[in-house]
N, C-alpha and C positions, 0 to 999 in steps of 0.2 A: 769616428775612426781617425787614426793618425795618418799623417802624410806618408807616402811611400818614400823609400830611400832614393838616392841619386839615380840608380838604375831602374827604379820602379818596382823592385822586388819586395815582397813582404810575406810574413807568415801570419796566418790567422790562428790566434791562440785562444783556446777555450778556457775561461776563467770563472771560478765559482767563489763568490765573496760571502763573508758572514752576513747574517740577517741585518744587523744594525748598519753595516756599510751599504748594503743593497737599498735599505730604506732611505738612508741619507742621500744617495745618488739617484734614487727612484729607478732602480734597475731590476730586471728579472732574476731568477735563480742562477742562470748561467749567462755570461757575457762573452761575445766573440769580439776579440780585439785584433785589428790589423796592425802588426808590429813591423816597422821597417827593418829590412836586413841590410846592414851596412857592409860594404865591400870588405871581405876578409875577416868579418866578425860574426860570431855566433849569436843567436837569439838568447838573451840572458834574462834573469829575473829583473835586473836593472832596466833593461829595455822594455820589458812588459809593463813594469810599474810606471815608467815614463810615458808610455802610450796610454795607460789607464788614466793617469793624472792629466794628460793633455786632453783626453776625451771627456773627462769628468772632473773638472777643477775643484769641485766641492770635496773630493777625496784627498786633495793635497794635504800632507801632514798627518793623515789618519793611519796609514800603513807604515810609512817611514818618516823620520824626522826631516823636515824641509831643509834645515841648515847642514846636517851631516850626511843625509841620505841613508842613515842606519835604520834598520828594522826596529819598529816599536817593540818593547819588551814582551807584550802579550799577543803578538802576532806570529803565526807560524805559516810555513809554506810546505805543501805536500804535493807530490806527483809520482805516479808509477810506484806506489807503495813505499815511497822514500820521504823522509823528512829533509827538506832542502833548506831549512831555516838557518843553519849555520854555514852553508856553502857561501863562498864569496859572491856578492851580488853580480859580478861580471862573469861568473862561471856559466858555461853553456847549459841550457835546459835540456832535459832528456829528449831524444829524437821523437819519441811518441807524443810528447807535448807539442813540439814544433810542427809535427805532421798533422796535429789535430785529432789523433786517435785517443789521447788521454787529456783529461782536464787538469789544470793547475788550480789547486785549492788554496785559498787564503783562509786561514782559520783563526778565529779570536780565541786564544787560550784562556783558561780559567785558573784562578789561584784560590787558595783557601784551604781550610781543613776542617 
């Protein structure tokens, strides 16, 4: 788990990863991540991914590019019946995700025809 913020507050985010990333990091179907809540800032996809990569360094570069921080082309994010993939990485996550009532899903999209 990641370190707490300066004032010790964190949100426990439920995260579901695609099979190949779970295997790579040797994780179960759902992961609970403690994400620090910085003063005056919301829990965002960016902060969740930072906590995931800090806890499981083998996943660095698999979900987002290490140099730019941009989402990999065939990775999608879903929560609360919404596609969050094109939201800015710093956008606040839905309250139901931050409260732990809903899971944040990382999905490996498929292409082809």
